[in-house]
C-alpha positions as CSV (number, residue, x, y, z in Angstrom):
1,X,32.7,10.5,3.6
2,X,34.0,9.6,7.1
3,X,37.4,8.1,6.7
4,X,37.5,7.0,10.4
5,X,34.5,6.4,12.7
6,X,33.6,9.7,14.5
7,X,31.8,9.4,17.8
8,X,29.0,11.9,18.0
9,X,26.5,11.5,20.8
10,X,23.8,9.6,19.0
11,X,20.5,9.7,20.7
12,X,18.1,9.0,17.7
13,X,18.5,6.2,15.1
14,X,16.4,6.7,12.0
15,X,16.0,3.5,9.9
16,X,14.5,3.1,6.4
17,X,12.8,-0.2,6.1
18,X,12.8,-1.8,2.7
19,X,16.4,-2.3,1.4
20,X,17.8,-1.2,4.8
21,X,16.5,-2.6,8.0
22,X,14.9,-5.6,6.4
23,X,16.6,-8.1,4.0
24,X,15.3,-9.1,0.6
25,X,12.7,-11.4,2.3
26,X,11.5,-8.4,4.4
27,X,12.9,-9.9,7.6
28,X,14.9,-8.3,10.4
29,X,17.7,-10.7,11.0
30,X,18.9,-11.8,14.5
31,X,22.2,-9.9,14.4
32,X,20.4,-6.7,13.4
33,X,17.7,-7.2,16.0
34,X,20.4,-7.7,18.7
35,X,22.2,-4.6,17.7
36,X,19.0,-2.5,17.9
37,X,18.0,-4.0,21.2
38,X,21.5,-3.0,22.6
39,X,21.1,0.5,21.2
40,X,17.8,0.9,22.9
41,X,19.4,-0.3,26.2
42,X,21.9,2.6,25.7
43,X,19.0,5.0,25.6
44,X,18.8,5.5,21.8
45,X,15.4,6.2,20.4
46,X,14.6,4.2,17.2
47,X,12.6,5.9,14.5
48,X,11.3,3.7,11.6
49,X,11.5,6.1,8.7
50,X,9.6,4.9,5.7
51,X,7.5,5.9,2.7
52,X,5.0,3.3,3.8
53,X,1.7,4.4,5.4
54,X,1.6,4.2,9.2
55,X,-0.5,1.1,9.1
56,X,2.2,-0.6,7.1
57,X,5.0,0.3,9.5
58,X,3.2,-0.5,12.7
59,X,3.8,-4.3,12.5
60,X,7.5,-3.6,12.3
61,X,7.4,-1.3,15.3
62,X,5.5,-4.0,17.3
63,X,8.0,-6.6,16.2
64,X,10.8,-4.5,17.7
65,X,8.7,-3.9,20.8
66,X,8.7,-0.2,20.4
67,X,5.3,0.4,22.0
68,X,6.8,-0.9,25.2
69,X,10.4,0.3,24.9
70,X,9.7,3.6,23.2
71,X,10.3,4.8,19.6
72,X,8.6,6.5,16.8
73,X,7.2,5.8,13.3
74,X,8.0,8.4,10.6
75,X,5.6,7.3,7.8
76,X,4.5,8.7,4.4
77,X,8.1,9.7,3.7
78,X,8.1,12.2,6.5
79,X,4.5,13.4,6.4
80,X,3.6,11.9,9.7
81,X,5.4,11.1,12.9
82,X,3.8,8.9,15.5
83,X,4.8,8.0,19.1
84,X,4.8,4.3,19.3
85,X,4.1,4.3,23.1
86,X,0.9,6.3,22.9
87,X,0.1,6.1,19.2
88,X,-0.3,9.9,19.4
89,X,0.5,11.8,16.2
90,X,3.4,14.2,16.9
91,X,3.7,15.8,13.5
92,X,1.7,15.7,10.3
93,X,1.3,17.3,6.8
94,X,-1.8,16.5,4.8
95,X,-2.9,16.9,1.2
96,X,-5.3,19.7,0.6
97,X,-8.8,18.2,0.6
98,X,-9.7,19.9,-2.7
99,X,-6.8,18.2,-4.6
100,X,-8.1,14.6,-3.9
101,X,-10.9,14.7,-6.6
102,X,-8.4,16.2,-9.1
103,X,-6.0,13.4,-8.4
104,X,-8.7,10.8,-8.9
105,X,-9.8,12.5,-12.2
106,X,-6.2,12.6,-13.4
107,X,-5.9,8.8,-12.7
108,X,-9.0,8.1,-14.6
109,X,-7.8,10.1,-17.7
110,X,-4.5,8.3,-17.6
111,X,-6.3,4.9,-17.1
112,X,-4.1,4.1,-14.1
113,X,-5.0,2.9,-10.5
114,X,-4.9,5.5,-7.7
115,X,-5.1,4.5,-4.0
116,X,-4.8,5.9,-0.5
117,X,-5.2,4.5,3.0
118,X,-7.7,4.4,5.9
119,X,-7.4,2.6,9.3
120,X,-8.1,-0.7,7.6
121,X,-5.5,-0.6,4.9
122,X,-5.6,0.4,1.2
123,X,-8.7,1.9,-0.4
124,X,-9.0,2.1,-4.2
125,X,-11.5,1.7,-7.1
126,X,-9.2,-1.0,-8.6
127,X,-8.4,-3.6,-5.9
128,X,-7.4,-6.3,-8.5
129,X,-4.9,-4.1,-10.3
130,X,-1.5,-6.0,-10.1
131,X,0.4,-2.9,-9.1
132,X,-2.1,-2.2,-6.3
133,X,-1.6,-5.7,-5.1
134,X,2.2,-5.0,-5.0
135,X,1.6,-2.2,-2.5
136,X,-0.6,-4.5,-0.4
137,X,2.1,-7.2,-0.4
138,X,4.9,-4.7,0.5
139,X,2.9,-3.4,3.5
140,X,1.2,-6.6,4.5
141,X,-2.2,-4.8,4.5
142,X,-5.5,-5.6,2.9
143,X,-7.1,-3.8,-0.1
144,X,-10.7,-2.6,0.0
145,X,-12.7,-1.6,-3.0
146,X,-14.7,1.7,-2.9
147,X,-17.1,2.8,-5.6
148,X,-15.9,6.4,-5.8
149,X,-12.6,7.2,-4.2
150,X,-13.0,10.9,-4.4
151,X,-16.3,10.7,-2.5
152,X,-15.0,8.1,0.0
153,X,-12.0,10.1,1.0
154,X,-13.7,12.7,3.2
155,X,-10.9,12.6,5.8
156,X,-7.3,14.1,5.7
157,X,-4.8,11.9,3.8
158,X,-1.0,12.2,3.7
159,X,-0.5,10.9,0.2
160,X,-2.2,9.4,-2.9
161,X,-0.4,6.8,-4.9
162,X,-0.6,6.1,-8.6
163,X,0.2,2.4,-9.3
164,X,1.0,1.6,-12.9
165,X,2.9,-0.4,-15.5
166,X,6.6,0.7,-15.4
167,X,6.5,1.0,-19.2
168,X,4.1,4.0,-18.8
169,X,5.9,5.7,-15.9
170,X,7.8,8.3,-17.8
171,X,4.7,9.5,-19.6
172,X,2.4,9.6,-16.6
173,X,5.0,11.1,-14.3
174,X,5.7,14.0,-16.7
175,X,1.9,14.6,-17.1
176,X,1.4,14.6,-13.3
177,X,4.3,16.9,-12.6
178,X,3.0,19.4,-15.2
179,X,-0.6,19.1,-14.0
180,X,0.2,19.6,-10.3
181,X,3.3,21.8,-10.5
182,X,3.6,24.2,-7.5
183,X,0.8,22.5,-5.6
184,X,2.1,19.0,-4.9
185,X,5.3,17.1,-5.0
186,X,5.0,14.2,-7.5
187,X,7.8,11.7,-7.8
188,X,8.3,8.0,-8.4
189,X,9.2,5.9,-5.3
190,X,9.9,2.8,-7.4
191,X,9.4,1.5,-11.0
192,X,5.6,1.2,-10.6
193,X,4.6,3.8,-7.9
194,X,4.1,7.5,-8.4
195,X,3.5,9.4,-5.2
196,X,1.5,12.6,-4.8
197,X,2.6,14.3,-1.6
198,X,2.2,17.7,0.1
199,X,4.9,20.2,-0.9
200,X,8.1,19.9,1.2
201,X,7.4,16.5,2.7
202,X,10.7,14.7,3.2
203,X,12.2,12.4,5.8
204,X,14.6,15.1,7.0
205,X,11.8,17.6,7.6
206,X,9.9,15.1,9.7
207,X,13.0,14.2,11.7
208,X,13.8,17.9,12.3
209,X,10.4,18.4,13.8
210,X,10.8,15.3,16.0
211,X,14.3,16.3,17.2
212,X,12.9,19.8,18.1
213,X,10.3,18.2,20.3
214,X,13.0,16.1,22.0
215,X,15.3,19.1,22.6
216,X,18.0,17.5,20.4
217,X,19.8,18.6,17.2
218,X,20.9,16.9,14.0
219,X,24.3,15.9,15.5
220,X,22.4,13.6,17.8
221,X,20.9,11.8,14.8
222,X,22.2,8.8,12.9
223,X,20.2,7.8,9.8
224,X,20.5,4.7,7.6
225,X,19.0,4.2,4.1
226,X,19.4,3.0,0.6
227,X,17.1,4.9,-1.7
228,X,16.8,8.4,-3.2
229,X,14.1,9.3,-0.7
230,X,16.5,8.6,2.1
231,X,19.2,11.0,0.8
232,X,17.8,14.1,2.5
233,X,17.8,12.5,5.9
234,X,21.3,11.1,5.4
235,X,22.6,14.5,4.5
236,X,20.8,16.0,7.5
237,X,21.9,13.5,10.1
238,X,25.0,13.9,12.2
239,X,26.0,10.5,10.8
240,X,24.3,9.5,7.5
241,X,24.9,5.8,6.6
242,X,24.2,4.3,3.2
243,X,23.8,0.6,2.7
244,X,26.2,-1.2,0.4
245,X,23.2,-1.9,-1.8
246,X,22.2,1.8,-2.0
247,X,21.9,3.9,-5.1
248,X,25.2,5.4,-6.2
249,X,24.0,8.9,-5.6
250,X,22.9,7.9,-2.0
251,X,26.4,6.5,-1.3
252,X,28.0,9.8,-2.5
253,X,25.8,11.8,-0.2
254,X,26.4,9.6,2.9
255,X,29.1,10.0,5.6
256,X,29.6,6.2,5.7
257,X,28.9,3.3,3.4
258,X,28.5,-0.1,5.0
259,X,30.7,-2.9,3.8
260,X,27.6,-5.2,4.1
261,X,24.3,-4.9,2.2
262,X,20.8,-5.3,3.7
263,X,21.0,-9.0,3.2
264,X,24.1,-9.2,5.4
265,X,23.3,-7.0,8.3
266,X,24.4,-3.6,7.0
267,X,22.4,-1.9,9.7
268,X,24.0,-4.0,12.5
269,X,27.4,-3.1,11.1
270,X,26.6,0.6,11.4
271,X,25.0,0.4,14.8
272,X,27.9,-1.6,16.2
273,X,30.4,0.8,14.8
274,X,28.9,4.2,15.7
275,X,26.7,3.4,18.7
276,X,27.7,0.2,20.5
277,X,31.5,0.5,20.2
278,X,31.5,4.3,20.8
């Protein structure tokens, strides 16, 4: 834990979205927006680092004017990095094509919804499932029904998502981890989502690939987050910042914990402290 603000040369600012950059209403507040604009003016590259699909992060990038001002999207929890200026994919890890039918069959046996994404939004066999609708609401993207997801997905995908009643999560998670051990990483991202990802996909791995392309190193990175999937990037970054509302383990792994939570401009506090007042 940093006892006093250190002043590394921060060139890249990685921001988790939900619970970090946005408040409880999924809004970027004026103070936080002003702090980010000032950071960009100082030459800092903003990276929106989220477990959301790219299509679900793009509206936030456009809101921050990153296509014009420069910046990147790190989506699928680090599985994809996209340049917002050109929309060119800089880095990607995909699920093996052969595993998709297995994941769909597993979902059918467990009687839970499974979904993935295309360029329109969410695709699933169960569009009316309430937990699928939660994913649509979080990302502000539509849901499209397909007759047979395993047949429809004939293109590379970065993740599959099981959406289910939290009361069944322990049971289904244990079964999935046993079924796909050594082939996929399977973990819950919240109480009703269970993610199936390529092995080794984490936010820090995606950021390391991006920094390498930029000719920078981890000391040039500041990362802000609140959830367990943010912990690897907070530990990796030169300055890892946990929001006041973060999980206890995330706070312990961070260099700095903001005094304010995501509803009171915690990101702005960190940016002002480590970038603008440096």
